[in-house]
PATOR-599047 format. One record per residue (C-alpha): residue in one letter; x, y, z. Coordinates in steps of 0.2 Angstrom, whole numbers, padded with zeros to 4 digits, always signed. Example, Ala and Ser with C-alpha at 12.3 -4.5 7.8 and 13.67 -1.06 7.14 Angstrom:
BEGIN
A+0062-0022+0039
S+0068-0005+0036
***
This chain:
BEGIN
X+0017-0134-0143
X+0018-0122-0129
X+0033-0115-0120
X+0034-0110-0102
X+0048-0101-0093
X+0046-0105-0074
X+0055-0097-0059
X+0060-0110-0046
X+0065-0107-0028
X+0074-0120-0018
X+0088-0126-0029
X+0105-0125-0021
X+0116-0134-0034
X+0117-0141-0052
X+0111-0158-0045
X+0094-0149-0040
X+0092-0144-0058
X+0095-0162-0064
X+0082-0169-0052
X+0069-0157-0059
X+0073-0161-0076
X+0071-0180-0072
X+0054-0176-0064
X+0048-0166-0079
X+0054-0179-0092
X+0042-0192-0084
X+0027-0182-0090
X+0019-0188-0106
X+0019-0173-0118
X+0035-0165-0113
X+0045-0160-0128
X+0061-0152-0121
X+0067-0146-0104
X+0081-0135-0099
X+0084-0131-0080
X+0097-0119-0074
X+0102-0118-0056
X+0112-0102-0057
X+0097-0093-0066
X+0084-0102-0055
X+0074-0105-0070
X+0067-0119-0081
X+0062-0118-0099
X+0049-0131-0103
X+0041-0136-0120
X+0026-0147-0120
X+0011-0153-0131
X-0004-0144-0125
X-0016-0158-0133
X-0009-0171-0120
X-0002-0160-0106
X-0007-0144-0096
X+0002-0130-0087
X-0004-0135-0070
X+0003-0153-0072
X+0020-0146-0077
X+0020-0135-0062
X+0015-0149-0051
X+0029-0160-0057
X+0041-0147-0050
X+0032-0144-0033
X+0028-0161-0029
X+0045-0165-0022
X+0042-0153-0008
X+0060-0146-0010
X+0057-0135-0025
X+0043-0122-0028
X+0038-0113-0044
X+0037-0095-0038
X+0033-0087-0055
X+0030-0090-0074
X+0032-0082-0090
X+0032-0086-0108
X+0022-0084-0124
X+0012-0097-0134
X+0023-0100-0150
X+0008-0095-0160
X+0007-0077-0154
X+0015-0063-0144
X-0001-0057-0135
X+0001-0069-0120
X+0006-0062-0102
X+0008-0069-0084
X-0002-0054-0078
X-0014-0042-0087
X-0017-0026-0078
X-0032-0015-0082
X-0028+0002-0075
X-0012+0013-0073
X-0011+0019-0055
X-0001+0014-0040
X-0010-0003-0038
X-0006-0007-0056
X+0012-0002-0056
X+0016-0010-0039
X+0008-0026-0046
X+0017-0026-0063
X+0034-0022-0054
X+0031-0037-0042
X+0026-0049-0056
X+0042-0044-0066
X+0052-0047-0050
X+0045-0065-0049
X+0050-0069-0067
X+0033-0065-0075
X+0027-0053-0089
X+0015-0040-0086
X+0004-0030-0097
X-0003-0013-0091
X-0018-0006-0100
X-0022+0011-0095
X-0035+0025-0102
X-0044+0040-0094
X-0031+0048-0082
X-0014+0048-0088
X-0001+0036-0082
X+0000+0036-0063
X-0019+0037-0060
X-0028+0047-0047
X-0014+0051-0035
X-0001+0059-0046
X-0013+0068-0058
X-0028+0074-0049
X-0026+0068-0031
X-0012+0068-0018
X+0001+0077-0028
X-0008+0092-0034
X-0019+0094-0019
X-0005+0093-0007
X+0006+0105-0016
X-0008+0117-0017
X-0012+0115+0001
X+0006+0120+0005
X+0004+0134-0006
X-0011+0141+0002
X-0003+0138+0020
X+0012+0148+0015
X+0001+0163+0009
X-0010+0161+0025
X+0005+0160+0037
X+0014+0175+0028
X-0002+0185+0031
X-0006+0179+0049
X+0010+0179+0060
X+0007+0171+0077
X+0020+0182+0086
X+0019+0199+0093
X+0029+0213+0085
X+0029+0206+0068
X+0018+0213+0054
X+0018+0205+0037
X+0007+0205+0021
X+0006+0193+0006
X-0001+0195-0011
X-0005+0182-0025
X+0002+0191-0040
X+0000+0178-0052
X-0013+0164-0048
X-0010+0156-0066
X+0009+0154-0061
X+0003+0144-0045
X-0006+0132-0056
X+0008+0130-0069
X+0020+0126-0055
X+0008+0113-0049
X+0007+0106-0066
X+0026+0105-0068
X+0027+0095-0052
X+0014+0083-0058
X+0022+0080-0075
X+0039+0078-0066
X+0033+0065-0054
X+0022+0056-0067
X+0038+0054-0077
X+0050+0050-0063
X+0040+0038-0052
X+0029+0029-0065
X+0035+0030-0084
X+0054+0029-0080
X+0052+0016-0067
X+0046+0003-0080
X+0053+0010-0097
X+0069-0002-0096
X+0060-0017-0090
X+0057-0029-0104
X+0045-0039-0094
X+0032-0025-0092
X+0022-0017-0107
X+0012-0002-0106
X-0002+0002-0119
X-0015+0015-0119
X-0033+0010-0122
X-0049+0004-0113
X-0047-0014-0108
X-0062-0024-0110
X-0065-0042-0103
X-0069-0055-0116
X-0068-0070-0104
X-0059-0075-0088
X-0042-0075-0096
X-0044-0063-0111
X-0044-0044-0113
X-0048-0034-0128
X-0040-0017-0131
X-0038-0007-0147
X-0046-0021-0157
X-0032-0033-0151
X-0035-0048-0140
X-0023-0052-0125
X-0022-0068-0115
X-0016-0068-0097
X-0014-0082-0085
X-0021-0070-0072
X-0030-0053-0073
X-0029-0038-0061
X-0043-0025-0061
X-0035-0008-0054
X-0045+0005-0063
X-0048+0016-0048
X-0062+0027-0043
X-0069+0044-0049
X-0080+0058-0041
X-0098+0053-0038
X-0110+0066-0045
X-0127+0065-0036
X-0143+0068-0046
X-0147+0086-0042
X-0159+0095-0053
X-0150+0108-0064
X-0133+0103-0057
X-0127+0096-0074
X-0133+0110-0084
X-0126+0124-0073
X-0109+0115-0073
X-0098+0110-0058
X-0080+0107-0053
X-0073+0091-0045
X-0055+0087-0038
X-0051+0083-0056
X-0055+0100-0063
X-0054+0112-0048
X-0034+0111-0048
X-0034+0117-0066
X-0042+0133-0063
X-0032+0148-0069
X-0044+0161-0061
X-0047+0160-0042
X-0066+0160-0039
X-0072+0174-0028
X-0086+0163-0021
X-0085+0144-0020
X-0099+0132-0014
X-0093+0115-0009
X-0105+0100-0008
X-0099+0087+0004
X-0091+0086+0021
X-0078+0073+0019
X-0059+0074+0018
X-0059+0080-0001
X-0072+0093+0004
X-0063+0100+0018
X-0046+0100+0011
X-0051+0110-0004
X-0062+0121+0006
X-0048+0127+0017
X-0036+0127+0002
X-0047+0139-0008
X-0052+0150+0007
X-0034+0153+0012
X-0030+0158-0006
X-0044+0171-0006
X-0061+0163-0011
X-0076+0165+0000
X-0080+0147+0004
X-0097+0139+0010
X-0097+0120+0014
X-0115+0112+0013
X-0115+0094+0021
X-0130+0083+0022
X-0127+0074+0039
X-0126+0082+0057
X-0107+0085+0056
X-0093+0085+0044
X-0082+0070+0044
X-0097+0059+0047
X-0087+0043+0050
X-0076+0051+0064
X-0081+0056+0081
X-0092+0071+0083
X-0079+0078+0096
X-0066+0078+0082
X-0077+0085+0069
X-0083+0099+0080
X-0067+0105+0085
X-0060+0105+0066
X-0076+0114+0061
X-0072+0127+0074
X-0054+0130+0068
X-0060+0131+0050
X-0074+0144+0054
X-0061+0154+0064
X-0052+0156+0047
X-0068+0163+0039
X-0076+0147+0031
X-0094+0144+0032
X-0099+0126+0036
X-0118+0122+0036
X-0124+0104+0041
X-0141+0096+0040
X-0144+0102+0023
X-0153+0095+0008
X-0149+0102-0010
X-0165+0105-0020
X-0159+0113-0036
X-0145+0122-0045
X-0147+0135-0058
X-0135+0147-0068
X-0138+0165-0073
X-0124+0174-0082
X-0107+0169-0073
X-0116+0165-0057
X-0123+0148-0050
X-0137+0148-0038
X-0141+0133-0026
X-0157+0131-0017
X-0156+0120-0002
X-0164+0117+0015
X-0156+0120+0031
X-0163+0111+0046
X-0179+0111+0035
X-0179+0130+0032
X-0177+0135+0014
X-0161+0144+0008
X-0153+0150-0008
X-0134+0155-0010
X-0125+0161-0026
X-0107+0157-0031
X-0095+0158-0045
X-0092+0139-0044
X-0098+0124-0036
X-0086+0110-0032
X-0094+0093-0029
X-0086+0082-0016
X-0100+0070-0011
X-0089+0053-0013
X-0082+0042-0025
X-0088+0028-0037
X-0079+0013-0045
X-0073+0014-0063
X-0081-0001-0071
X-0089+0007-0086
X-0078+0000-0099
X-0074-0017-0091
X-0088-0028-0098
X-0087-0037-0081
X-0103-0048-0084
X-0093-0057-0098
X-0081-0064-0085
X-0095-0066-0071
X-0088-0053-0060
X-0101-0044-0049
X-0100-0027-0041
X-0107-0019-0025
X-0112-0001-0020
X-0107+0013-0032
X-0098+0000-0044
X-0085-0006-0033
X-0078-0024-0034
X-0078-0035-0019
X-0063-0046-0015
X-0057-0058-0002
X-0042-0056+0009
X-0031-0062-0005
X-0037-0049-0017
X-0047-0062-0027
X-0064-0058-0035
X-0077-0071-0036
X-0068-0077-0051
X-0052-0087-0045
X-0039-0080-0058
X-0046-0062-0058
X-0040-0050-0044
X-0044-0032-0040
X-0034-0019-0030
X-0034+0000-0026
X-0049+0012-0026
X-0060+0001-0037
X-0063-0009-0020
X-0071+0006-0012
X-0063+0002+0005
X-0047+0010+0008
X-0044+0024-0005
X-0026+0028-0001
X-0012+0027-0013
X-0001+0017-0001
X-0014+0004+0002
X-0017+0003-0017
X+0001-0001-0019
X+0001-0014-0006
X-0015-0022-0012
X-0007-0022-0030
X+0009-0031-0023
X-0002-0044-0013
X-0012-0048-0029
X+0003-0050-0040
X+0011-0062-0028
X-0004-0072-0026
X-0007-0072-0045
X+0011-0077-0049
X+0013-0090-0036
X-0005-0097-0036
X-0004-0093-0017
X-0016-0086-0005
X-0006-0073+0005
X-0018-0061+0015
X-0018-0043+0016
X-0017-0036+0033
X-0025-0019+0037
X-0026-0021+0056
X-0014-0006+0059
X-0018+0007+0046
X-0013+0025+0049
X-0022+0038+0039
X-0022+0058+0037
X-0033+0072+0032
X-0022+0086+0026
X-0032+0101+0034
X-0024+0112+0046
X-0024+0107+0059
X-0022+0090+0052
X-0033+0075+0057
X-0024+0059+0059
X-0029+0042+0066
X-0024+0024+0067
X-0034+0009+0075
X-0051+0011+0084
X-0060+0026+0091
X-0069+0025+0107
X-0086+0020+0099
X-0077+0006+0089
X-0069+0000+0105
X-0085+0000+0114
X-0094-0010+0100
X-0079-0022+0100
X-0082-0026+0118
X-0064-0020+0123
X-0060-0015+0141
X-0053+0001+0135
X-0048+0018+0143
X-0045+0034+0133
X-0036+0050+0137
X-0035+0067+0129
X-0021+0079+0130
X-0024+0097+0122
X-0009+0105+0114
X-0008+0119+0126
X+0001+0106+0136
X+0014+0102+0123
X+0029+0114+0124
X+0033+0113+0106
X+0015+0120+0102
X+0017+0133+0115
X+0034+0139+0108
X+0026+0140+0091
X+0011+0150+0097
X-0001+0137+0090
X-0010+0126+0102
X-0025+0120+0091
X-0030+0103+0094
X-0026+0088+0105
X-0019+0070+0105
X-0031+0056+0110
X-0024+0039+0114
X-0035+0023+0118
X-0028+0008+0126
X-0034-0009+0132
X-0034-0009+0151
X-0031-0027+0152
X-0014-0027+0144
X-0009-0009+0143
X-0007-0009+0124
X-0013+0004+0112
X-0028+0000+0101
X-0031+0017+0093
X-0027+0036+0092
X-0035+0051+0085
X-0025+0067+0083
X-0030+0085+0078
X-0014+0095+0077
X-0004+0105+0066
X+0008+0092+0057
X+0000+0079+0068
X+0002+0066+0054
X+0021+0066+0059
X+0016+0058+0076
X+0007+0043+0068
X+0021+0031+0064
X+0026+0030+0082
X+0009+0025+0087
X+0006+0013+0072
X+0023+0004+0076
X+0018+0003+0095
X+0001-0005+0090
X+0009-0017+0077
X+0022-0023+0089
X+0012-0023+0105
X+0022-0009+0114
X+0014-0005+0130
X+0009+0013+0136
X+0021+0011+0150
X+0035+0008+0137
X+0030+0024+0128
X+0031+0033+0144
X+0048+0027+0147
X+0056+0031+0130
X+0066+0047+0128
X+0056+0060+0118
X+0067+0075+0114
X+0061+0091+0123
X+0052+0104+0112
X+0048+0091+0098
X+0029+0088+0094
X+0033+0069+0097
X+0035+0074+0115
X+0016+0075+0114
X+0015+0056+0113
X+0024+0054+0129
X+0014+0067+0138
X-0002+0060+0131
X+0003+0042+0138
X+0007+0050+0155
X-0011+0057+0156
X-0018+0039+0158
X-0013+0041+0177
X-0005+0058+0180
X-0010+0076+0178
X+0003+0083+0166
X+0000+0101+0172
X+0008+0096+0189
X+0024+0089+0180
X+0039+0099+0177
X+0047+0101+0160
X+0054+0084+0152
X+0041+0076+0163
X+0044+0058+0168
***
């Protein structure tokens, strides 16, 4: 005999509960039913030899008035049965587990590798951004932008900087992950590597767990290219660089993406001599060259060395120094440094999953493809977060986890929507974007117009003596709606949500122009940028209209 506890939407009175009981009692194999309108639940016991779960749920749904929106319960022969088994312990996993619990299900989180919380809180967003702010404070203290002010700054104890970072990571891991689920009886967290046995079973620590649905949310880790001598010489990644207790005098960074550039500026501002080696023609190879070139210039003004069109040949180590041989535009070069940080991309964490046992296939660097409902090629197995290899942001991972849980629990097909996705690179000036750039608009056949406002036209930036960067807006000329933006500006990320909401809700550029934007705020730059579609803001007075 098997017992199910179903969460039922649509009941409005006790008579509804009686009607559902009558429907269920007509099924051959039903042993017992107990439907509660106040609780919105039905407890059903049935003989699995004559009846299956799908038929029980259909008996509730077929009236059209009521809908099973979640189910939980355990086979009476064992306690290792869950509504949703989640392999992974980051933001996607926790969002999915919490949503499954809200829908009345039980969730098992299986995590190993990084501590609870995954990449973001342990080795990604949290440690990097607090260290970026640390470096920014140190840099600004030593480089005042105002005349008549002289300041100096000293790092007296670099180990204390790292310990403060560790303390923040520990606190946020506890507060935003462990404590969030510790009192939820519907969510279980165990440590171990989850291994698929079949499409509804996972083995961990020599125990087998059965789930109606499975979510793979194992994330991604640094991709290390096959470079002769690199492994033997030793290298850093974002997972180890933030644990250094001694600042390297010289640091070479391989790669030119956002992880490479954020860390390059971070360590340079703290005092390391940093060289960036990038294979492609410019850094941020997935962004417009204009933006990449401008950012490169600002970073080089601070003392960073950024070399593009490079090809790494070999890495060796002598004493405490690492030597790297490479070509620059075809010409042979050799540099030496204390440390090498590898930031050449990411790869999916699929090593322990035994995906072939469930028929799950991968693509690229071990990533798992899914459809818009977060389903893999196996209907009851979902994937979310960095393991997808598409949008490696903590906020999209959580969103994907929630979508996956809802579709799993409700057997529904809700689709994820990434049509308006803001993103940020936390260099200084920051790089921020949403929607299309000009090339993408051209390729999409949109009748577009772009405008660019440099920050020397924004009063807030002028007053702050920091006019690095610009705001670029792109609109559809046919309907005056924004289709994209690219921003290079100190704290430019704070401008993103106005633009994202405008795109989401079809706000026209004319409407942006007409809204009040307080004078001497950075957000005023959005209004000024919108005005530049048909006006020269240099010819307008303050608080231009």
